[in-house]
C-alpha positions in Angstrom: 21.7 -97.3 45.3 20.3 -100.0 43.0 19.1 -103.2 44.5 22.1 -105.2 43.2 24.7 -102.7 44.3 26.0 -105.1 47.0 26.6 -107.9 44.5 30.0 -108.8 43.2 30.5 -111.0 40.1 33.7 -112.5 38.8 34.4 -112.9 35.1 37.1 -115.5 34.6 38.9 -115.3 31.2 42.3 -115.2 29.5 43.6 -114.2 26.1 41.3 -115.3 23.3 38.0 -114.8 25.0 35.1 -114.2 22.6 34.9 -110.4 22.8 31.1 -110.0 22.9 30.8 -112.8 25.5 32.8 -110.8 28.0 32.0 -107.2 27.2 28.2 -107.6 26.9 27.7 -109.5 30.2 30.1 -107.0 31.8 27.9 -104.1 30.5 24.7 -105.7 31.6 26.0 -106.4 35.1 27.3 -102.8 35.5 24.1 -101.3 34.2 22.3 -103.3 36.9 24.6 -101.8 39.5 26.6 -105.0 40.0 30.3 -104.7 40.9 32.5 -106.8 38.5 36.0 -108.1 38.7 38.0 -109.5 35.8 40.0 -112.5 36.9 42.7 -114.1 34.8 45.8 -116.3 34.7 48.1 -113.2 34.6 48.1 -109.6 35.7 47.9 -106.7 33.2 45.7 -106.9 30.1 44.0 -109.8 28.3 43.0 -109.6 24.6 39.7 -110.7 23.2 38.9 -112.5 19.9 36.5 -110.7 17.7 34.9 -113.3 15.4 37.9 -113.7 13.0 40.8 -111.7 14.5 42.2 -110.3 17.7 40.0 -107.6 19.3 39.9 -105.4 22.3 42.0 -105.7 25.4 40.6 -105.4 29.0 42.4 -104.8 32.2 42.7 -107.7 34.7 41.6 -106.8 38.2 43.3 -109.8 39.9 45.0 -113.1 39.2 42.7 -116.0 39.8 45.2 -117.6 42.2 44.7 -114.5 44.5 40.8 -114.5 44.3 38.6 -115.7 47.1 35.4 -117.5 46.2 33.6 -116.0 49.2 34.0 -112.5 47.8 31.8 -113.2 44.8 28.1 -113.9 44.3 28.3 -115.3 40.8 30.9 -116.5 38.2 30.8 -115.8 34.5 32.8 -117.9 32.0 32.9 -116.4 28.5 33.6 -118.6 25.5 35.9 -118.4 22.5 38.0 -121.5 21.7 41.4 -120.2 22.8 40.2 -118.9 26.2 38.6 -121.9 27.8 41.1 -124.3 26.3 43.8 -122.4 28.3 41.7 -122.1 31.4 40.9 -125.8 31.6 44.6 -126.8 31.8 45.4 -124.3 34.5 45.1 -125.8 38.0 44.4 -122.4 39.7 41.6 -121.7 37.3 40.1 -125.1 37.6 40.5 -125.1 41.3 38.7 -121.8 41.6 35.8 -123.1 39.5 35.6 -126.3 41.6 35.4 -124.3 44.8 32.8 -121.9 43.3 30.7 -124.9 42.3 30.8 -126.3 45.8 29.2 -123.1 47.2 26.0 -123.5 45.1 26.3 -119.9 43.8 25.4 -119.1 40.2 27.9 -120.1 37.5 27.0 -118.7 34.0 28.9 -120.2 31.0 28.4 -119.5 27.3 29.6 -121.0 24.0 32.8 -123.0 24.7 32.8 -121.8 28.4 31.4 -125.1 29.7 34.6 -126.8 28.7 36.0 -125.6 32.0 33.0 -126.9 33.9 33.8 -130.4 32.5 37.4 -130.1 33.7 36.1 -129.0 37.2 33.8 -132.1 37.3 30.7 -130.1 37.8 28.4 -131.1 34.9 27.2 -134.6 35.8 23.4 -134.7 36.0 23.0 -131.0 34.9 20.9 -129.9 31.9 23.1 -127.6 29.8 23.6 -126.1 26.4 26.7 -124.8 24.7 28.3 -124.3 21.3 27.2 -127.5 19.3 30.7 -129.0 19.1 30.7 -129.4 22.9 27.6 -131.6 22.9 29.5 -134.9 22.9 32.0 -133.6 25.5 29.2 -132.6 27.9 27.2 -135.7 27.3 30.2 -137.9 27.9 30.8 -136.0 31.2 27.2 -136.8 32.3 25.4 -133.6 31.4 22.0 -133.6 29.5 22.6 -131.4 26.5 19.8 -129.3 25.0 19.6 -127.0 22.1 18.1 -123.8 23.4 19.2 -120.2 23.9 19.5 -120.5 27.6 19.4 -123.5 29.9 19.0 -123.0 33.6 19.5 -126.0 36.0 20.6 -126.0 39.6 23.2 -123.2 39.9 24.1 -123.2 36.3 23.2 -120.9 33.4 24.4 -121.8 30.0 23.9 -120.5 26.4 25.1 -121.5 22.9 26.6 -118.5 21.2 26.7 -114.6 21.1 23.2 -114.5 19.6 21.9 -115.8 22.9 23.6 -113.1 24.9 20.4 -111.1 25.7 18.7 -114.2 27.2 22.0 -115.2 28.9 22.5 -111.8 30.5 18.9 -111.5 31.6 19.1 -115.0 33.3 22.2 -113.9 35.1 20.6 -110.7 36.4 17.5 -112.6 37.4 19.6 -115.1 39.4 21.3 -112.3 41.2 18.0 -110.5 41.9 16.6 -113.8 43.3 19.5 -114.3 45.6 19.2 -110.7 46.7 15.5 -111.2 47.5 16.3 -114.4 49.5 19.0 -112.6 51.4 16.7 -109.6 52.2 14.0 -112.0 53.4 16.4 -113.9 55.6 17.6 -110.7 57.0 14.1 -109.5 57.8 13.4 -112.8 59.6 16.6 -112.7 61.6 15.9 -112.6 65.4 16.6 -109.2 66.9 19.7 -109.1 69.0 19.5 -108.2 72.7 21.4 -104.9 71.9 18.8 -103.9 69.3 15.9 -104.9 71.5 17.3 -102.8 74.3 17.7 -99.8 71.9 14.0 -100.2 70.8 12.9 -100.3 74.5 14.8 -97.1 75.2 13.2 -95.3 72.1 9.7 -96.3 73.3 
């Protein structure tokens, strides 16, 4: 079992997601042993956008309205113009993102993905990057916009475009690994229960 096998990540997207920005993080997470669920506004299949035309479809694991924030360790928000534009006007999607933000768990958004973070009122005071056309939107919402391949601040990981995916994916894996290390350390420091103590005495 890999060290991240107990981690579960949600990728929230709908039709028009930038194809590489969903499939490449999905592959990176699975290669690291992470379990991944595709959440969307509808059941069935959603279709990606591959640069200039419609691309591959992917099966939806559950509707976002049925998903529970506590079941996931991180949230990934792919870009594409059509996809986040639809998500940010859907109350279930925005509500899920708001609840996720309140947990302090990792949220990774790339390209136009941060649009939904603005709608969820999560960007104020956060250093972020994005597709350049979102710079003013993020700044007006209180974020500090930077032009770099990956910006990491508080619980947020953001990147600009598909060329940044290697750095974006690595930052996401690193965040999950860090949270796993913290959880392991906390477990090791947890006081032994009376039942476990009694068992140890019996063995000795």
